[in-house]
C-alpha positions as CSV (number, residue, x, y, z in Angstrom):
1,X,51.9,27.2,130.8
2,X,55.5,26.7,129.9
3,X,55.2,23.1,128.7
4,X,52.2,24.1,126.5
5,X,54.3,26.7,124.7
6,X,57.1,24.2,124.1
7,X,54.8,21.7,122.4
8,X,52.8,24.1,120.2
9,X,55.7,26.2,119.0
10,X,57.1,24.0,116.2
11,X,53.8,23.5,114.3
12,X,53.8,26.8,112.3
13,X,57.3,26.0,111.1
14,X,56.3,22.6,109.7
15,X,53.2,24.1,107.9
16,X,55.4,26.7,106.2
17,X,57.9,24.1,104.8
18,X,55.1,22.0,103.4
19,X,53.5,25.0,101.8
20,X,56.8,25.9,100.2
21,X,57.3,22.4,98.9
22,X,53.8,22.3,97.4
23,X,54.3,25.8,95.9
24,X,57.7,24.7,94.3
25,X,56.2,21.5,93.0
26,X,53.3,23.4,91.5
27,X,55.6,25.8,89.8
28,X,57.7,23.0,88.4
29,X,54.6,21.3,87.1
30,X,53.4,24.5,85.6
31,X,56.8,25.0,83.9
32,X,56.8,21.5,82.5
33,X,53.2,21.9,81.4
34,X,54.0,25.1,79.6
35,X,57.1,23.6,78.0
36,X,55.1,20.5,76.9
37,X,52.5,22.9,75.5
38,X,55.1,24.8,73.6
39,X,56.5,21.6,72.2
40,X,53.0,20.4,71.3
41,X,52.1,23.7,69.6
42,X,55.3,23.8,67.6
43,X,55.5,20.1,66.9
44,X,54.2,20.4,63.4
45,X,56.5,23.2,62.3
46,X,59.0,21.4,60.2
47,X,61.6,21.9,57.5
48,X,61.0,20.1,54.2
49,X,64.1,18.6,52.6
50,X,64.9,19.4,49.0
51,X,64.3,15.8,47.9
52,X,60.9,15.5,49.6
53,X,57.4,16.8,49.6
54,X,55.3,17.6,52.7
55,X,51.6,16.8,52.8
56,X,49.4,18.4,55.5
57,X,46.3,16.4,56.4
58,X,43.6,17.8,58.6
59,X,41.1,15.3,59.9
60,X,41.9,12.9,57.0
61,X,41.7,15.6,54.3
62,X,44.7,17.0,52.4
63,X,44.8,20.8,53.0
64,X,48.3,21.7,51.7
65,X,51.3,20.4,49.8
66,X,54.7,21.9,50.4
67,X,57.6,21.1,48.0
68,X,60.5,22.7,50.0
69,X,61.2,25.1,52.8
70,X,59.3,25.5,56.1
71,X,55.8,24.1,56.7
72,X,53.7,25.2,59.7
73,X,50.7,23.1,60.6
74,X,48.4,22.9,63.6
75,X,49.5,20.5,66.3
76,X,48.4,16.9,66.3
77,X,45.8,15.5,66.2
78,X,44.3,18.5,64.4
79,X,46.7,18.2,61.5
80,X,49.4,15.7,60.5
81,X,52.4,16.2,58.3
82,X,53.7,13.4,56.1
83,X,56.9,13.4,54.0
84,X,57.1,11.7,50.6
85,X,60.0,11.6,48.1
86,X,60.0,14.3,45.4
87,X,59.5,13.7,41.7
88,X,63.2,13.7,41.0
89,X,63.9,10.8,43.3
90,X,63.5,7.3,42.1
91,X,62.2,4.5,44.4
92,X,63.1,0.9,43.7
93,X,60.8,-2.1,44.2
94,X,62.0,-5.6,43.7
95,X,59.2,-7.7,42.1
96,X,59.4,-11.5,41.9
97,X,57.1,-14.4,42.2
98,X,58.6,-17.2,44.3
99,X,57.7,-20.8,43.9
100,X,55.9,-22.7,46.7
101,X,57.6,-25.3,48.8
102,X,56.4,-28.0,46.4
103,X,58.8,-28.6,43.5
104,X,57.1,-29.3,40.2
105,X,58.5,-32.0,37.8
106,X,57.6,-29.6,34.9
107,X,59.8,-26.8,36.0
108,X,62.2,-28.0,38.7
109,X,64.9,-30.6,38.7
110,X,63.9,-32.1,42.1
111,X,60.5,-33.7,42.5
112,X,59.2,-34.0,46.0
113,X,58.3,-37.6,46.7
114,X,54.8,-38.1,47.8
115,X,52.3,-41.0,47.7
116,X,49.4,-38.7,47.4
117,X,48.7,-38.3,43.7
118,X,46.0,-35.7,44.2
119,X,48.3,-33.7,46.4
120,X,50.9,-33.6,43.7
121,X,48.4,-32.5,41.0
122,X,46.8,-29.9,43.2
123,X,50.1,-28.2,43.9
124,X,51.5,-28.4,40.3
125,X,49.7,-25.2,39.1
126,X,50.8,-23.4,42.3
127,X,54.4,-24.3,41.7
128,X,54.2,-23.2,38.1
129,X,52.5,-19.9,38.7
130,X,55.7,-18.0,38.7
131,X,56.4,-18.8,35.0
132,X,55.2,-17.0,31.9
133,X,54.4,-18.5,28.5
134,X,56.3,-16.9,25.6
135,X,55.0,-16.6,22.1
136,X,57.1,-19.6,20.8
137,X,55.8,-22.0,23.5
138,X,58.6,-21.6,26.0
139,X,58.3,-20.7,29.7
140,X,60.3,-18.1,31.6
141,X,60.3,-16.4,35.0
142,X,60.9,-12.7,35.4
143,X,62.6,-11.1,38.4
144,X,62.4,-7.4,38.0
145,X,63.5,-4.2,39.8
146,X,61.0,-1.4,39.2
147,X,62.2,2.2,39.6
148,X,59.3,4.6,39.9
149,X,58.9,8.3,40.8
150,X,56.0,10.1,42.5
151,X,54.2,12.4,40.1
152,X,51.2,13.2,42.3
153,X,52.0,13.2,46.0
154,X,48.4,13.4,47.2
155,X,47.1,10.2,45.4
156,X,50.4,8.5,46.4
157,X,49.8,9.5,50.0
158,X,46.3,8.1,49.9
159,X,47.3,4.8,48.3
160,X,50.8,4.4,49.9
161,X,49.9,1.2,51.7
162,X,48.8,-0.5,48.4
163,X,51.5,0.7,46.1
164,X,53.8,-2.3,46.4
165,X,51.0,-4.9,45.9
166,X,49.4,-2.9,43.1
167,X,52.7,-2.6,41.2
168,X,53.4,-6.3,41.5
169,X,50.0,-7.1,40.1
170,X,50.3,-4.6,37.3
171,X,53.8,-5.7,36.4
172,X,52.9,-9.3,36.1
173,X,49.7,-8.5,34.1
174,X,51.7,-6.5,31.6
175,X,54.5,-9.1,31.6
176,X,52.1,-11.8,30.7
177,X,50.8,-9.9,27.7
178,X,54.3,-8.9,26.5
179,X,55.8,-12.4,27.0
180,X,52.9,-14.0,25.0
181,X,53.8,-11.8,22.0
182,X,57.6,-12.4,22.0
183,X,59.9,-15.3,21.5
184,X,62.2,-16.5,24.2
185,X,65.2,-15.1,22.2
186,X,63.9,-11.6,22.9
187,X,64.4,-12.2,26.6
188,X,67.8,-14.0,26.8
189,X,70.4,-15.9,24.7
190,X,69.3,-19.4,24.0
191,X,71.5,-20.3,21.0
192,X,74.9,-19.3,19.5
193,X,74.4,-17.5,16.2
194,X,76.6,-18.2,13.2
195,X,77.1,-14.6,12.4
196,X,77.7,-13.4,16.0
197,X,78.3,-9.7,15.3
198,X,75.3,-9.1,13.1
199,X,72.8,-11.2,15.1
200,X,74.0,-9.9,18.5
201,X,73.2,-6.4,17.4
202,X,69.8,-7.4,16.1
203,X,69.0,-9.4,19.3
204,X,70.2,-6.6,21.5
205,X,67.9,-4.1,19.7
206,X,65.0,-6.6,20.1
207,X,65.7,-7.0,23.9
208,X,65.9,-3.2,24.3
209,X,62.6,-2.8,22.4
210,X,61.0,-5.5,24.6
211,X,62.0,-3.7,27.8
212,X,60.7,-0.4,26.4
213,X,57.4,-2.2,25.5
214,X,57.1,-3.6,29.0
215,X,57.7,-0.2,30.5
216,X,55.1,1.4,28.3
217,X,52.6,-1.4,29.1
218,X,53.0,-0.9,32.9
219,X,52.7,2.9,32.6
220,X,49.6,2.5,30.4
221,X,47.9,0.4,33.2
222,X,48.9,3.0,35.8
223,X,47.3,5.7,33.6
224,X,44.2,3.6,33.4
225,X,44.0,3.5,37.2
226,X,44.2,7.3,37.2
227,X,41.2,7.5,34.9
228,X,39.2,5.2,37.2
229,X,39.9,7.5,40.3
230,X,42.2,4.8,41.8
231,X,45.4,6.7,41.0
232,X,48.6,5.6,42.6
233,X,50.3,8.9,41.7
234,X,53.4,7.2,40.3
235,X,55.2,6.5,37.0
236,X,57.7,3.8,36.2
237,X,61.0,5.3,35.1
238,X,63.1,2.1,34.5
239,X,62.7,-1.7,34.6
240,X,65.7,-4.0,35.2
241,X,64.9,-7.6,34.2
242,X,66.5,-10.8,35.1
243,X,65.1,-13.7,33.1
244,X,65.2,-17.2,34.5
245,X,64.5,-20.4,32.7
246,X,63.1,-23.6,34.4
247,X,65.9,-25.7,35.6
248,X,65.3,-28.5,33.1
249,X,64.9,-26.1,30.2
250,X,68.0,-24.3,31.3
251,X,70.0,-27.5,31.3
252,X,68.7,-28.3,27.8
253,X,69.5,-24.8,26.5
254,X,73.0,-25.0,28.0
255,X,73.6,-28.3,26.2
256,X,72.4,-26.7,22.9
257,X,74.6,-23.7,23.5
258,X,77.6,-26.0,24.2
259,X,76.9,-28.0,21.0
260,X,76.5,-24.9,18.9
261,X,79.7,-23.4,20.3
262,X,81.6,-26.6,19.6
263,X,80.1,-26.7,16.1
264,X,81.1,-23.0,15.6
265,X,84.6,-23.8,16.7
266,X,84.8,-26.7,14.3
267,X,83.4,-24.6,11.4
268,X,86.0,-21.9,12.2
269,X,88.8,-24.4,12.3
270,X,87.6,-25.9,9.0
271,X,87.4,-22.4,7.5
272,X,91.0,-21.8,8.7
273,X,92.2,-25.0,7.1
274,X,90.4,-24.3,3.9
275,X,91.9,-20.8,3.7
276,X,95.3,-22.2,4.3
277,X,94.9,-24.8,1.6
278,X,93.5,-22.1,-0.8
279,X,96.5,-19.9,-0.1
280,X,98.9,-22.8,-0.7
281,X,97.1,-23.7,-3.9
282,X,97.3,-20.1,-5.1
283,X,101.0,-19.9,-4.4
284,X,101.5,-23.2,-6.3
285,X,99.4,-21.9,-9.1
286,X,101.4,-18.7,-9.3
287,X,104.7,-20.7,-9.3
288,X,103.5,-23.1,-12.0
289,X,102.3,-20.1,-14.1
290,X,105.6,-18.3,-13.7
291,X,107.6,-21.3,-14.6
292,X,105.4,-22.0,-17.6
293,X,105.7,-18.4,-18.8
294,X,109.5,-18.6,-18.4
295,X,109.7,-21.9,-20.3
296,X,107.5,-20.5,-23.0
297,X,109.6,-17.4,-23.4
298,X,112.7,-19.6,-23.5
299,X,111.2,-22.0,-26.1
300,X,110.1,-19.0,-28.2
301,X,113.6,-17.5,-28.2
302,X,115.1,-20.9,-29.1
303,X,112.6,-21.5,-31.9
304,X,113.3,-18.0,-33.1
305,X,117.0,-18.7,-33.1
306,X,116.6,-22.1,-34.9
307,X,114.2,-20.6,-37.6
308,X,116.2,-17.5,-38.1
309,X,118.0,-18.9,-41.2
310,X,114.7,-20.1,-42.6
311,X,113.2,-16.6,-42.0
312,X,116.2,-15.1,-43.7
313,X,115.8,-17.4,-46.8
314,X,112.1,-16.6,-47.0
315,X,112.9,-12.9,-46.8
316,X,115.6,-13.3,-49.5
317,X,113.2,-15.2,-51.7
318,X,110.5,-12.5,-51.3
319,X,112.9,-9.7,-52.2
320,X,114.5,-11.4,-55.3
321,X,113.1,-11.4,-58.8
322,X,110.8,-14.2,-59.8
323,X,113.3,-15.8,-62.1
324,X,116.0,-16.2,-59.5
325,X,113.8,-17.3,-56.5
326,X,114.2,-21.1,-57.3
327,X,118.0,-20.7,-57.5
328,X,118.0,-19.0,-54.1
329,X,115.9,-21.8,-52.6
330,X,118.1,-24.5,-54.1
331,X,121.2,-22.8,-52.8
332,X,119.7,-22.6,-49.3
333,X,118.8,-26.3,-49.5
334,X,122.4,-27.2,-50.5
335,X,123.8,-25.3,-47.6
336,X,121.5,-27.1,-45.1
337,X,122.1,-30.5,-46.7
338,X,125.9,-30.0,-46.7
339,X,125.7,-29.2,-43.0
340,X,123.6,-32.3,-42.3
341,X,125.7,-34.6,-44.5
342,X,128.9,-33.3,-42.9
343,X,127.8,-34.7,-39.6
344,X,127.1,-38.2,-41.0
345,X,129.6,-41.0,-40.9
346,X,128.2,-42.9,-43.9
347,X,125.9,-41.8,-46.7
348,X,124.1,-44.0,-49.2
349,X,122.4,-42.6,-52.2
350,X,119.5,-44.5,-53.9
351,X,117.9,-43.7,-57.2
352,X,114.3,-42.8,-56.7
353,X,112.9,-44.7,-59.7
354,X,115.2,-47.8,-60.0
355,X,116.2,-48.2,-56.3
356,X,119.9,-48.6,-57.4
357,X,122.6,-47.4,-55.1
358,X,124.2,-44.6,-56.9
359,X,126.5,-43.7,-54.0
360,X,128.3,-46.1,-51.8
361,X,130.3,-45.1,-48.8
362,X,131.9,-41.9,-49.7
363,X,133.9,-39.8,-47.3
364,X,132.4,-36.9,-45.7
365,X,133.6,-34.5,-48.3
366,X,132.4,-36.8,-51.2
367,X,129.1,-37.3,-49.5
368,X,128.7,-33.6,-49.3
369,X,129.6,-33.3,-53.0
370,X,127.2,-36.1,-53.9
371,X,124.5,-34.4,-51.9
372,X,125.2,-31.2,-53.9
373,X,125.2,-33.2,-57.2
374,X,121.9,-35.0,-56.3
375,X,120.4,-31.7,-55.4
376,X,121.4,-30.3,-58.9
377,X,119.9,-33.3,-60.7
378,X,116.2,-33.0,-61.8
């Protein structure tokens, strides 16, 4: 009996330890399950940031939109909560249309060599698809950054996977129409104007108007989608454009700009030289005019001095009685003749009718007296 008791005794102890282990494991599993249940139940209780909107979707249908604060929704998969940016936040999207691997000889400097003529012609249009035709027959490529904001969160949430592709298509459709109605100068500088300040202001205004027109065209197409119940729920706030010319055209335009700038420099230099020559001529004209005026004044004074005696005789004649005017004139003539004859070294007198010499070589005093006598004869 004793050995039986020794072999049977330890079995109740082993069953108790196993029961305790199972009980502890069950309690731990229960606690974890309850904790996971709490996490699941409260998983859709979230805080909405100030720059976001929360959209609650129940079985694919929008049931609530929360702009800020705390949103409480049923746990997933019953309800899902999605966050989208608010209306005040702008989202950027870079839009460009890259070329294919094939390089076109119409728009690229490098032409991929190929013996297959049909292969080249087939890929030509694909390589040129990124360029737009302007109203004056040029081609450009537009790389743009679109900044849009979400006006209607629910339509945006429904079409969020198609927004980028739709914006690219809408932008290039609007850009094609706008480019066809404008010259290439409305997009970028292709020549150097003669009157830089005036034309720069005009061209800057035209480029700003073009960007505004493109912005309005894109928003008009977005509004049309809203009317067709395919609303994207967004609006374009700003468009930043980078205009690119084809490589060969850019090279040609650069050469034109260089030539025009060189011509403008030559014109400016010629204008500077002409202005300098004009200023020199004006200074010379002023100097000649001043010298002529001074010489004229001097000649006038000298003539006045030389004719002062004649003026005095004329004044004396005018103020004397008529009977004595001839005597005054003869006396004035004698005075002048005496002064002239006094300066002569030899005086010869000749009769006016016979041509006889009536006066030989008198002395200076006698010549003066003879002059006076001749003046007193008829």
